[in-house]
DORODO-357164 format. One record per residue: x, y, z of N, C-alpha, C in turn. Coordinates in steps of 0.1 Angstrom, whole numbers, padded with zeros to 4 digits, m for minus. Atoms other than C-alpha are relative to their C-alpha. Example, Ala and Ser with C-alpha at 12.3 -4.5 7.8 and 13.67 -1.06 7.14 Angstrom:
<<0009 m0012 0000> <0123 m0045 0078> <0009 0012 0000>>
<<m0009 m0011 0000> <0137 m0011 0071> <m0008 0011 0008>>
END
This chain:
<<m0013 0004 m0006> <m0351 0099 0107> <0011 0005 m0008>>
<<m0012 m0004 0008> <m0318 0115 0097> <0011 0002 0010>>
<<m0012 m0004 m0008> <m0283 0120 0109> <0012 0003 m0010>>
<<m0012 m0004 0008> <m0249 0134 0096> <0012 m0005 0008>>
<<m0013 0005 m0006> <m0215 0118 0102> <0010 m0001 m0011>>
<<m0010 0004 0009> <m0182 0111 0086> <0001 m0015 m0001>>
<<0000 0015 0000> <m0174 0076 0075> <0010 m0005 m0010>>
<<m0009 0007 0009> <m0150 0052 0058> <m0009 m0009 m0009>>
<<0007 0009 0009> <m0165 0035 0027> <0006 m0014 0000>>
<<m0005 0014 m0001> <m0162 m0003 0032> <m0003 m0008 m0013>>
<<0004 0007 0012> <m0180 m0016 0001> <m0012 0006 m0007>>
<<0011 m0005 0008> <m0205 m0009 m0026> <m0006 m0012 m0007>>
<<0006 0009 0009> <m0230 m0030 m0045> <m0011 0007 m0008>>
<<0009 m0007 0009> <m0252 m0021 m0074> <m0015 m0002 0005>>
<<0014 0000 m0004> <m0289 m0013 m0067> <m0008 0006 m0011>>
<<0008 m0005 0012> <m0312 m0011 m0097> <0010 0004 m0011>>
<<m0008 m0004 0012> <m0299 0006 m0128> <0011 0010 0003>>
<<m0009 m0011 m0001> <m0281 0036 m0115> <0004 0003 0015>>
<<m0003 m0002 m0014> <m0279 0034 m0077> <0010 m0010 0006>>
<<m0009 0009 m0008> <m0254 0019 m0052> <m0005 m0001 0014>>
<<0002 0002 m0014> <m0259 0005 m0018> <0014 0001 0006>>
<<m0013 m0002 m0006> <m0230 0018 0003> <0000 m0006 0014>>
<<m0002 0005 m0014> <m0217 0001 0035> <0012 0008 0005>>
<<m0011 m0009 m0005> <m0197 0026 0056> <0002 m0003 0015>>
<<m0003 0001 m0014> <m0181 0026 0090> <0002 0015 0006>>
<<0000 m0014 m0005> <m0188 0058 0110> <0003 m0001 0015>>
<<m0003 0000 m0014> <m0177 0068 0145> <m0013 0000 0009>>
<<0012 m0001 m0009> <m0212 0075 0159> <m0011 m0010 m0004>>
<<0011 0009 0004> <m0234 0051 0139> <0005 m0014 m0004>>
<<m0005 0013 0003> <m0211 0021 0134> <0000 m0003 m0015>>
<<0001 0005 0014> <m0213 0000 0103> <m0015 0002 m0005>>
<<0014 m0005 0004> <m0243 0014 0084> <m0001 m0001 m0015>>
<<0003 0000 0015> <m0258 0009 0049> <m0010 0010 m0004>>
<<0009 m0009 0005> <m0277 0032 0027> <0001 0001 m0015>>
<<0000 m0001 0014> <m0286 0038 m0009> <0004 0014 m0005>>
<<m0004 m0013 0006> <m0269 0065 m0030> <m0006 0000 m0014>>
<<0006 m0001 0013> <m0291 0075 m0059> <0010 0006 m0010>>
<<m0009 m0004 0010> <m0271 0079 m0091> <0014 m0003 0003>>
<<m0013 0004 m0004> <m0241 0063 m0075> <0009 m0005 m0010>>
<<m0009 0006 0011> <m0229 0047 m0107> <0003 0011 m0010>>
<<m0003 m0010 0010> <m0227 0080 m0125> <0014 0004 m0001>>
<<m0014 m0004 0002> <m0195 0094 m0139> <0005 0010 0011>>
<<m0003 m0010 m0009> <m0197 0122 m0114> <0003 m0006 0014>>
<<m0002 0005 m0014> <m0200 0101 m0082> <0009 m0013 0000>>
<<m0006 0013 0000> <m0186 0066 m0091> <0015 0001 0004>>
<<m0014 m0001 m0003> <m0149 0077 m0090> <0003 0003 0015>>
<<m0002 m0004 m0014> <m0153 0090 m0054> <m0005 m0011 0009>>
<<0006 0010 m0009> <m0172 0059 m0041> <0008 m0013 m0001>>
<<m0009 0012 0000> <m0142 0035 m0038> <0003 m0004 0014>>
<<m0003 0004 m0013> <m0135 0014 m0008> <0012 0008 0006>>
<<m0010 m0007 m0007> <m0114 0033 0018> <m0002 0015 m0001>>
<<0002 m0014 0002> <m0127 0067 0007> <m0006 0006 0013>>
<<0005 m0007 m0011> <m0135 0092 0035> <m0012 0009 m0005>>
<<0012 m0007 0005> <m0170 0106 0031> <m0007 0008 0011>>
<<0009 m0008 m0009> <m0192 0133 0046> <m0014 m0006 m0004>>
<<0013 0008 0002> <m0226 0114 0050> <m0012 0006 0007>>
<<0013 m0003 m0006> <m0262 0124 0055> <m0009 m0012 m0003>>
<<0008 0011 0001> <m0285 0095 0061> <m0015 0004 0003>>
<<0014 m0003 m0002> <m0323 0098 0058> <m0009 m0012 m0003>>
<<0009 0011 0002> <m0351 0073 0062> <m0013 0003 0007>>
<<0013 m0003 m0006> <m0388 0074 0070> <m0001 m0007 0014>>
<<0000 0007 m0013> <m0383 0048 0098> <0015 m0005 0002>>
<<m0013 0003 m0003> <m0351 0039 0116> <0004 m0013 m0005>>
<<m0004 0013 0004> <m0352 0003 0106> <0001 m0002 m0015>>
<<m0002 0001 0014> <m0353 0011 0069> <0014 0002 m0004>>
<<m0014 m0002 0005> <m0321 0010 0048> <0003 0014 m0002>>
<<m0002 m0015 0002> <m0325 0047 0040> <0009 0003 m0011>>
<<m0008 m0006 0011> <m0306 0069 0016> <0011 0009 0005>>
<<m0012 m0008 m0004> <m0272 0085 0018> <0001 0011 m0010>>
<<m0006 m0010 0009> <m0261 0118 0004> <0015 0000 0004>>
<<m0015 0002 m0003> <m0223 0113 0002> <0008 0010 m0007>>
<<m0009 m0009 0005> <m0198 0140 m0003> <0015 m0004 0003>>
<<m0014 0005 m0002> <m0161 0130 m0008> <0008 0010 0009>>
<<m0009 m0008 m0008> <m0137 0143 0019> <0014 m0002 m0005>>
<<m0013 0003 0005> <m0106 0125 0007> <0000 m0014 m0005>>
<<m0001 0013 0005> <m0097 0095 m0014> <0013 m0006 0005>>
<<m0012 0007 m0004> <m0072 0069 m0003> <0005 m0010 m0011>>
<<m0003 0010 0011> <m0072 0049 m0036> <0013 0004 m0006>>
<<m0013 m0004 0007> <m0043 0070 m0050> <0012 m0005 0008>>
<<m0011 0004 m0008> <m0021 0061 m0021> <0002 m0015 0000>>
<<m0001 0014 0000> <m0029 0024 m0026> <0003 m0006 m0014>>
<<0000 0006 0013> <m0031 0019 m0063> <0014 m0002 m0006>>
<<m0014 0001 0005> <0006 0025 m0070> <0008 m0011 0006>>
<<m0008 0010 m0008> <0017 m0003 m0046> <m0009 m0012 0003>>
<<0008 0012 m0003> <0004 m0039 m0044> <m0002 m0003 0014>>
<<0001 0002 m0014> <0011 m0041 m0007> <m0011 0009 0006>>
<<0010 m0010 m0005> <m0009 m0009 0000> <m0014 m0004 m0004>>
<<0014 0003 0005> <m0038 m0020 m0022> <m0005 m0013 0008>>
<<0005 0011 m0007> <m0039 m0054 m0005> <m0003 0003 0015>>
<<0003 m0005 m0014> <m0038 m0036 0029> <m0013 0007 0001>>
<<0013 m0008 0000> <m0067 m0013 0020> <m0011 m0010 m0001>>
<<0010 0010 0001> <m0087 m0043 0009> <m0002 m0009 0012>>
<<0001 0008 m0012> <m0079 m0063 0040> <m0007 0007 0011>>
<<0006 m0008 m0011> <m0089 m0035 0064> <m0015 0001 m0003>>
<<0014 m0002 0002> <m0122 m0027 0047> <m0008 m0013 0000>>
<<0007 0013 0000> <m0131 m0064 0043> <m0002 m0005 0014>>
<<0002 0005 m0014> <m0124 m0073 0079> <m0010 0009 0008>>
<<0010 m0008 m0007> <m0144 m0043 0092> <m0014 m0004 m0004>>
<<0013 0004 0005> <m0173 m0053 0070> <m0004 m0014 0006>>
<<0003 0014 m0005> <m0170 m0089 0083> <m0003 0000 0015>>
<<0001 0001 m0015> <m0166 m0082 0120> <m0010 0009 0007>>
<<0007 m0010 m0008> <m0186 m0052 0129> <m0015 m0003 0000>>
<<0014 0001 m0001> <m0222 m0056 0141> <m0006 0013 m0007>>
<<0006 m0011 0007> <m0246 m0034 0121> <m0005 0010 0010>>
<<0005 m0012 m0007> <m0253 0001 0135> <0004 0000 0015>>
<<m0005 0000 m0014> <m0233 m0005 0167> <0013 0009 0000>>
<<m0012 m0009 0000> <m0208 0024 0174> <0012 m0007 0006>>
<<m0013 0004 m0006> <m0171 0015 0180> <0009 0011 m0003>>
<<m0007 m0012 0004> <m0156 0049 0181> <0015 m0001 0002>>
<<m0015 0002 m0002> <m0121 0038 0194> <0005 m0007 m0012>>
<<m0004 0008 0012> <m0118 0012 0166> <m0001 0009 m0012>>
<<0001 m0009 0012> <m0130 0038 0141> <0012 0009 m0001>>
<<m0011 m0010 0000> <m0103 0063 0151> <0013 m0008 m0004>>
<<m0011 0008 0004> <m0077 0035 0148> <0000 m0003 m0015>>
<<0001 0003 0014> <m0090 0025 0114> <0003 0011 m0009>>
<<m0003 m0012 0008> <m0090 0060 0101> <0015 0003 m0001>>
<<m0014 m0003 m0001> <m0055 0066 0113> <0009 m0010 m0009>>
<<m0007 0010 0008> <m0043 0033 0097> <m0001 0002 m0015>>
<<0002 m0002 0014> <m0058 0040 0064> <0007 0013 m0005>>
<<m0007 m0013 0003> <m0043 0075 0064> <0015 m0003 m0002>>
<<m0014 0004 0002> <m0009 0057 0065> <0003 m0008 m0013>>
<<m0002 0007 0012> <m0014 0039 0033> <0010 0007 m0009>>
<<m0010 m0005 0009> <0015 0043 0009> <0013 0001 0008>>
<<m0012 0000 m0008> <0040 0045 0038> <0004 m0014 0003>>
<<m0002 0015 m0001> <0051 0009 0033> <0011 m0004 0010>>
<<m0010 0004 m0010> <0080 0011 0057> <m0006 m0001 0014>>
<<0006 0001 m0013> <0057 0016 0087> <m0014 m0007 0000>>
<<0014 0005 0000> <0023 0003 0075> <m0002 m0014 0005>>
<<0002 0013 m0005> <0028 m0034 0082> <m0001 m0001 0015>>
<<0001 0000 m0014> <0035 m0028 0118> <m0013 0007 0005>>
<<0013 m0006 m0004> <0006 m0004 0121> <m0012 m0009 m0002>>
<<0011 0010 0003> <m0016 m0030 0105> <m0001 m0011 0011>>
<<0000 0010 m0010> <m0005 m0056 0130> <m0006 0005 0013>>
<<0006 m0006 m0012> <m0013 m0033 0159> <m0015 0002 m0001>>
<<0015 m0002 0002> <m0047 m0025 0144> <m0007 m0014 0001>>
<<0007 0013 m0001> <m0055 m0062 0141> <m0001 m0005 0014>>
<<0000 0003 m0014> <m0046 m0068 0177> <m0012 0008 0007>>
<<0011 m0008 m0006> <m0070 m0039 0186> <m0013 m0004 m0005>>
<<0013 0005 0006> <m0097 m0053 0163> <m0004 m0012 0009>>
<<0004 0012 m0008> <m0096 m0086 0182> <m0005 0004 0014>>
<<0004 m0005 m0014> <m0098 m0067 0216> <m0014 0006 m0001>>
<<0012 m0007 0002> <m0127 m0046 0203> <m0012 m0010 m0002>>
<<0010 0011 0002> <m0146 m0078 0193> <m0001 m0010 0011>>
<<0001 0009 m0012> <m0141 m0094 0227> <0010 m0011 0001>>
<<m0010 0010 0000> <m0110 m0115 0220> <0014 0006 0002>>
<<m0013 m0006 m0003> <m0082 m0095 0235> <0011 m0010 0004>>
<<m0011 0008 m0004> <m0048 m0110 0239> <0006 0006 0013>>
<<m0006 m0004 m0013> <m0033 m0109 0274> <0015 m0004 0000>>
<<m0014 0004 0002> <0005 m0107 0268> <0008 0007 0011>>
<<m0007 m0007 m0010> <0014 m0090 0301> <0008 m0010 0009>>
<<m0007 0009 m0009> <0025 m0121 0321> <m0003 m0015 m0004>>
<<0002 0014 0003> <0028 m0159 0319> <m0012 m0006 0006>>
<<0012 0006 m0006> <m0004 m0178 0323> <0003 m0011 0009>>
<<m0003 0012 m0009> <0013 m0207 0340> <0008 0004 0012>>
<<m0009 m0003 m0012> <0039 m0190 0363> <m0002 0014 0005>>
<<0002 m0013 m0004> <0029 m0154 0365> <0011 0010 m0003>>
<<m0012 m0009 0003> <0063 m0141 0354> <m0003 0009 m0011>>
<<0001 m0010 0011> <0066 m0111 0331> <0012 m0001 m0009>>
<<m0012 0001 0007> <0100 m0123 0318> <m0001 m0012 m0010>>
<<m0002 0011 0009> <0109 m0145 0288> <m0013 m0006 m0005>>
<<0013 0004 0006> <0074 m0145 0273> <0002 m0004 m0015>>
<<m0003 0005 0014> <0077 m0166 0241> <m0011 m0007 m0007>>
<<0011 0008 0007> <0044 m0183 0234> <m0013 0007 0004>>
<<0014 m0004 m0002> <0006 m0176 0233> <m0008 m0012 0001>>
<<0009 0012 0000> <m0020 m0201 0244> <m0011 0002 m0011>>
<<0011 m0002 0010> <m0043 m0207 0214> <m0014 m0001 0005>>
<<0014 0001 m0005> <m0072 m0213 0237> <m0004 0012 0007>>
<<0003 m0011 m0008> <m0070 m0183 0260> <0005 0013 m0005>>
<<m0007 m0012 0005> <m0048 m0158 0242> <0009 0006 0010>>
<<m0009 m0005 m0011> <m0026 m0154 0273> <0014 m0004 m0004>>
<<m0014 0003 0003> <0012 m0153 0271> <0005 m0011 0009>>
<<m0006 0011 m0007> <0033 m0182 0282> <0016 0002 m0001>>
<<m0015 m0001 0000> <0070 m0181 0292> <0006 m0013 m0005>>
<<m0007 0012 0005> <0096 m0206 0279> <0000 m0010 0011>>
<<0000 0010 m0011> <0098 m0222 0314> <m0015 m0005 0002>>
<<0014 0004 m0003> <0060 m0222 0318> <m0006 m0009 m0011>>
<<0006 0008 0011> <0054 m0239 0284> <0000 m0015 0003>>
<<m0001 0014 m0003> <0066 m0273 0296> <m0004 m0009 m0011>>
<<0003 0010 0010> <0051 m0302 0277> <m0010 0005 m0010>>
<<0010 m0006 0010> <0026 m0279 0259> <0008 0008 m0011>>
<<m0008 m0009 0009> <0055 m0261 0240> <m0004 m0002 m0015>>
<<0003 0002 0014> <0046 m0277 0207> <m0014 0003 m0004>>
<<0014 m0004 0003> <0010 m0268 0209> <m0004 0015 0002>>
<<0003 m0015 m0002> <0014 m0231 0216> <0004 0008 m0012>>
<<m0003 m0009 0011> <0015 m0202 0192> <0012 0008 0004>>
<<m0012 m0008 m0003> <0047 m0181 0188> <m0004 0014 0005>>
<<0002 m0013 m0004> <0049 m0148 0206> <0013 0008 m0004>>
<<m0012 m0008 0004> <0075 m0127 0186> <0001 0013 0008>>
<<m0001 m0013 m0008> <0089 m0096 0203> <m0008 0011 m0005>>
<<0008 m0012 0005> <0070 m0073 0179> <m0014 0000 0006>>
<<0013 0000 m0007> <0038 m0084 0196> <0000 0006 0014>>
<<m0002 m0006 m0014> <0052 m0071 0229> <0006 0014 m0002>>
<<m0005 m0014 0002> <0063 m0038 0213> <0015 0001 0001>>
<<m0014 0000 0000> <0099 m0049 0211> <0006 m0004 m0013>>
<<m0007 0005 0012> <0125 m0057 0184> <m0001 0010 m0011>>
<<m0001 m0008 0012> <0129 m0043 0149> <m0011 0000 m0009>>
<<0012 0001 0007> <0096 m0053 0135> <0002 m0002 m0015>>
<<m0002 0004 0014> <0109 m0069 0103> <m0012 m0006 m0006>>
<<0012 0006 0007> <0084 m0082 0077> <m0001 m0014 0005>>
<<0001 0014 m0004> <0093 m0118 0087> <m0006 m0001 0014>>
<<0005 0000 m0014> <0086 m0111 0124> <m0015 0004 0000>>
<<0014 m0004 0000> <0054 m0093 0116> <m0009 m0011 m0006>>
<<0007 0011 0005> <0043 m0123 0095> <m0003 m0011 0010>>
<<0001 0010 m0011> <0049 m0146 0124> <m0011 0005 0010>>
<<0010 m0005 m0009> <0028 m0123 0146> <m0014 0000 m0006>>
<<0013 0001 0007> <0000 m0122 0120> <m0005 m0014 m0001>>
<<0005 0014 m0001> <0000 m0160 0121> <m0006 m0002 0013>>
<<0006 0002 m0013> <m0007 m0158 0158> <m0014 0007 0001>>
<<0013 m0007 0000> <m0034 m0131 0155> <m0010 m0007 m0009>>
<<0009 0007 0010> <m0048 m0150 0125> <m0007 m0012 0006>>
<<0006 0011 m0007> <m0054 m0180 0147> <m0013 0004 0008>>
<<0012 m0004 m0008> <m0078 m0160 0169> <m0011 0006 m0009>>
<<0010 m0004 0010> <m0095 m0145 0139> <m0007 m0012 m0005>>
<<0005 0012 0006> <m0100 m0179 0124> <m0008 m0009 0009>>
<<0006 0010 m0009> <m0108 m0200 0155> <m0008 0005 0011>>
<<0008 m0006 m0011> <m0124 m0176 0179> <m0010 0010 m0005>>
<<0009 m0010 0005> <m0138 m0146 0161> <m0010 m0005 m0010>>
<<0008 0005 0010> <m0151 m0163 0130> <m0011 m0009 0005>>
<<0011 0008 m0005> <m0170 m0190 0149> <m0010 0008 0008>>
<<0010 m0008 m0008> <m0186 m0163 0171> <m0010 0007 m0010>>
<<0008 m0007 0010> <m0200 m0148 0139> <m0007 m0010 m0010>>
<<0007 0009 0008> <m0215 m0180 0125> <0009 m0009 m0009>>
<<m0009 0009 0008> <m0184 m0199 0112> <0002 0004 m0014>>
<<m0003 m0005 0014> <m0182 m0177 0081> <0016 0002 0000>>
<<m0015 m0001 0001> <m0145 m0178 0069> <0004 0015 0000>>
<<m0006 m0014 0001> <m0123 m0147 0074> <0001 0004 m0014>>
<<m0001 m0004 0014> <m0123 m0127 0042> <0014 m0003 m0006>>
<<m0013 0003 0007> <m0097 m0138 0016> <0009 0012 m0001>>
<<m0009 m0011 0001> <m0084 m0103 0014> <0011 0001 0010>>
<<m0010 0000 m0010> <m0065 m0108 0046> <0011 m0009 m0005>>
<<m0010 0009 0005> <m0047 m0138 0031> <0008 0006 m0011>>
<<m0007 m0006 0011> <m0038 m0118 0000> <0010 0011 0006>>
<<m0010 m0010 m0007> <m0022 m0091 0023> <0012 m0008 0005>>
<<m0011 0008 m0005> <m0001 m0118 0040> <0009 m0005 m0011>>
<<m0008 0004 0012> <0009 m0131 0006> <0009 0011 m0005>>
<<m0008 m0011 0005> <0021 m0097 m0005> <0011 0003 0010>>
<<m0010 m0003 m0009> <0040 m0091 0027> <0011 m0011 0000>>
<<m0010 0011 0001> <0056 m0126 0024> <0009 0002 m0012>>
<<m0008 m0002 0012> <0067 m0118 m0011> <0010 0011 0002>>
<<m0010 m0011 m0002> <0083 m0085 0000> <0011 m0005 0009>>
<<m0010 0005 m0010> <0100 m0103 0029> <0010 m0009 m0008>>
<<m0009 0009 0007> <0114 m0129 0005> <0009 0008 m0009>>
<<m0009 m0009 0009> <0127 m0102 m0019> <0011 0007 0008>>
<<m0010 m0008 m0007> <0144 m0083 0008> <0009 m0008 0009>>
<<m0008 0007 m0010> <0156 m0109 0032> <0001 m0015 m0002>>
<<0001 0015 0002> <0150 m0144 0017> <m0014 m0005 0005>>
<<0013 0006 m0003> <0120 m0167 0021> <m0004 0001 0015>>
<<0005 m0001 m0014> <0098 m0161 0052> <m0015 m0002 0000>>
<<0014 0003 0000> <0064 m0173 0062> <m0005 m0001 0015>>
<<0005 0002 m0014> <0041 m0174 0093> <0003 m0014 0005>>
<<m0002 0013 m0007> <0047 m0202 0118> <m0013 m0007 m0001>>
<<0013 0008 0000> <0022 m0231 0117> <m0008 0003 0012>>
<<0009 m0001 m0011> <m0008 m0228 0139> <m0007 m0013 0002>>
<<0006 0013 m0003> <m0018 m0261 0155> <m0001 m0002 0014>>
<<0001 0004 m0014> <m0030 m0276 0187> <m0008 0010 0008>>
<<0007 m0008 m0009> <m0051 m0263 0215> <0005 m0003 0014>>
<<m0005 0002 m0014> <m0034 m0258 0249> <m0011 0001 0010>>
<<0010 m0002 m0011> <m0051 m0259 0282> <0003 0012 0009>>
<<m0004 m0012 m0008> <m0034 m0227 0295> <m0010 0011 m0001>>
END
């Protein structure tokens, strides 16, 4: 059994004295693992960093075996991330979430393309947080937890949408919220593709998407907590928001509405 594909390196772990087990995300073979012989060598190790783009050949005697990779570097993204703490936190959050969410060996080509494009924006810190938010919304949808922000779940209106139901992921208008107002999640304009997408507003939006990661996606995967790397990204973004505009933090996430 063998195949060739490109892929994003998600993580590595040592195997024996000199080898590494790579976990990669590829467009045609999904999240896939394999052994790289001599992966800890001075020649290979610098190229086998999370986020790296690799040309991969996988071989195994049987399909169910872990198999072995031959990995050739196409481009490194570490240089774009290492000089900036926000970029490094972003790189770690993306690779950690992909490793956490993706079923093994199940292709997700649309999500792969989005992930590759997002990682290629690392270092462009003026646009990267918004791109990350949009990617996280797409990740939820790909995993079966899409947000429906097109119209109010209670009234059907498409105007004045200001909340999200924590139970269904559907938008709710100010009028439709009624007595459930205090139990709903915020729907900032940036989640609707509107507004100026400030760091503070993006943090509020990530508080809302984080609810669905924590309370919907994670339980579907066996109640394993969302990787800490995401929280570190939000911390970095919050620090930048505080430096630029004063203290800002995501809105609290509480309650479960019936909408």
